[in-house]
C-alpha positions in Angstrom: 0.0 0.0 0.0 1.5 3.4 -0.9 2.3 5.9 1.7 0.3 9.0 1.8 2.2 12.3 1.9 1.3 15.1 4.3 -0.9 17.9 3.2 0.8 21.1 1.9 0.4 22.9 5.3 1.8 19.9 7.1 4.7 19.6 4.6 5.6 23.2 5.3 5.6 22.7 9.0 7.7 19.5 8.6 10.2 21.3 6.3 10.4 24.2 8.8 11.0 21.9 11.7 13.8 20.1 9.7 15.5 23.3 8.8 15.5 24.5 12.5 16.8 21.1 13.6 19.5 21.2 11.0 20.6 24.7 12.0 20.6 23.8 15.7 22.8 20.7 14.9 25.1 22.8 12.8 25.5 25.4 15.5 26.2 22.9 18.2 29.1 21.4 16.1 30.7 24.8 15.7 30.5 26.2 19.2 33.6 25.8 21.3 33.6 23.8 24.5 32.4 20.5 25.8 29.1 19.3 24.3 27.3 16.4 25.9 25.0 14.3 23.8 25.7 15.7 20.4 23.0 14.9 17.9 25.1 12.6 15.8 25.7 10.2 18.7 22.0 9.8 19.4 20.6 9.7 15.9 20.0 5.9 16.1 17.5 6.7 18.9 15.3 8.3 16.2 14.8 5.0 14.3 13.3 1.9 15.8 14.0 -0.2 12.6 17.6 0.9 12.6 17.9 0.0 16.3 16.4 -3.5 15.7 18.8 -4.1 12.8 21.8 -3.0 14.8 20.8 -5.2 17.7 20.4 -8.2 15.3 23.7 -7.5 13.6 25.4 -7.5 17.0 24.2 -11.1 17.4 21.1 -10.7 19.6 17.8 -12.2 18.8 14.9 -9.8 18.1 11.2 -10.7 18.0 9.4 -11.2 14.7 8.7 -7.7 13.4 6.5 -6.1 10.8 6.5 -2.5 9.8 3.6 -1.6 7.7 0.9 0.8 6.6 -1.2 -2.1 5.2 -4.0 -3.1 7.5 -4.4 -6.6 6.0 -0.7 -7.3 6.4 -1.0 -6.2 10.0 -4.0 -8.4 10.5 -2.2 -11.5 9.1 0.9 -10.8 11.2 -1.2 -10.6 14.4 -2.9 -13.8 13.5 0.4 -15.6 12.7 1.6 -14.6 16.2 -1.5 -15.9 17.8 -2.6 -12.4 18.7 0.5 -12.1 21.0 1.7 -8.8 19.5 2.8 -5.3 20.7 2.8 -2.2 18.6 4.8 1.0 18.8 5.1 4.3 16.9 7.9 4.5 14.3 8.7 8.1 15.2 11.7 9.1 17.3 9.3 10.6 19.8 8.6 8.5 22.8 5.3 6.5 22.6 3.7 4.0 24.9 4.2 0.4 23.8 0.9 -1.5 24.0 -0.3 -5.0 23.3 -2.8 -5.4 20.5 -6.3 -5.9 21.8 -9.5 -6.9 20.0 -10.8 -3.4 19.8 -7.6 -2.3 18.0 -8.6 -4.3 14.9 -11.1 -1.7 14.0 -8.4 0.9 14.1 -6.1 -0.9 11.7 -7.6 1.1 8.8 -5.7 4.1 10.1 -2.4 2.5 9.2 -2.6 4.0 5.7 -1.9 7.4 7.3 0.8 6.3 9.7 3.0 3.1 9.4 3.4 1.3 12.7 5.9 -1.3 14.0 4.3 -4.6 15.2 6.4 -7.1 17.1 5.6 -10.5 18.5 5.4 -10.0 22.3 8.2 -11.6 24.3 7.5 -11.9 28.0 10.4 -11.2 30.3 12.7 -8.5 31.6 13.4 -5.2 29.8 17.1 -4.4 29.3 18.4 -0.9 28.4 22.1 -0.5 27.5 23.9 2.7 27.0 27.5 3.1 25.8 29.6 6.1 26.8 33.0 6.0 25.3 34.3 2.5 26.1 32.0 2.0 29.1 28.8 0.1 29.0 25.9 0.9 31.4 23.1 -1.5 31.5 19.8 -1.8 33.4 17.3 -4.6 33.9 13.7 -3.6 34.6 11.3 -6.3 35.9 7.6 -5.7 35.7 4.4 -7.3 34.4 3.7 -4.2 32.4 4.3 -4.2 28.6 6.1 -0.9 28.8 8.1 -0.6 32.0 8.4 3.2 31.6 4.7 3.5 32.2 4.3 0.6 34.7 3.1 2.7 37.6 0.6 4.6 35.5 -0.9 1.3 34.4 -1.1 -0.1 38.0 2.0 -2.3 38.0 5.1 -2.1 40.1 8.6 -2.5 38.8 12.1 -3.1 40.0 15.2 -1.8 38.4 18.9 -2.8 38.9 22.2 -2.0 37.3 24.0 -4.9 35.6 27.6 -5.4 34.6 28.4 -6.9 31.3 31.6 -8.5 30.1 32.8 -6.9 26.8 32.7 -10.2 24.9 29.5 -11.6 26.4 25.9 -11.0 25.4 24.6 -12.3 28.7 24.4 -10.3 31.9 27.1 -11.0 34.6 
């Protein structure tokens, strides 16, 4: 299914936002002094598909994934996974990860306006890993919530602890 392009007024707003972001990024590279979190180092955070590919290329397993704007493809994927699927926005803006529920099927028609990433749900702990220079900082979050970042808002508790990783291992120490 072809993507729909934004209306003329939205295209102007998007173009203006991109110009401003580009100027900001350019200025931050030219200013003297220490800059923490330069844009270039965090650009991978803006693309969930890129993150998933990078994770897989590093040797980790990722859940079955479908990125689509086609409601029938989404419906088939959900059925193939036995309905055990989560979905998330593709944008670089934080969104709440949710499980697909029966009432979401009627909303699939809206995919034509906004592609979404669907993934087979994998129960278990959430891991977040950040690299600063040659140091690795990792955290394990345990909760029954689908998205640990919103666990308390959804009535769940969660526990978090720092982990240590060995440089050559893909398993927590």
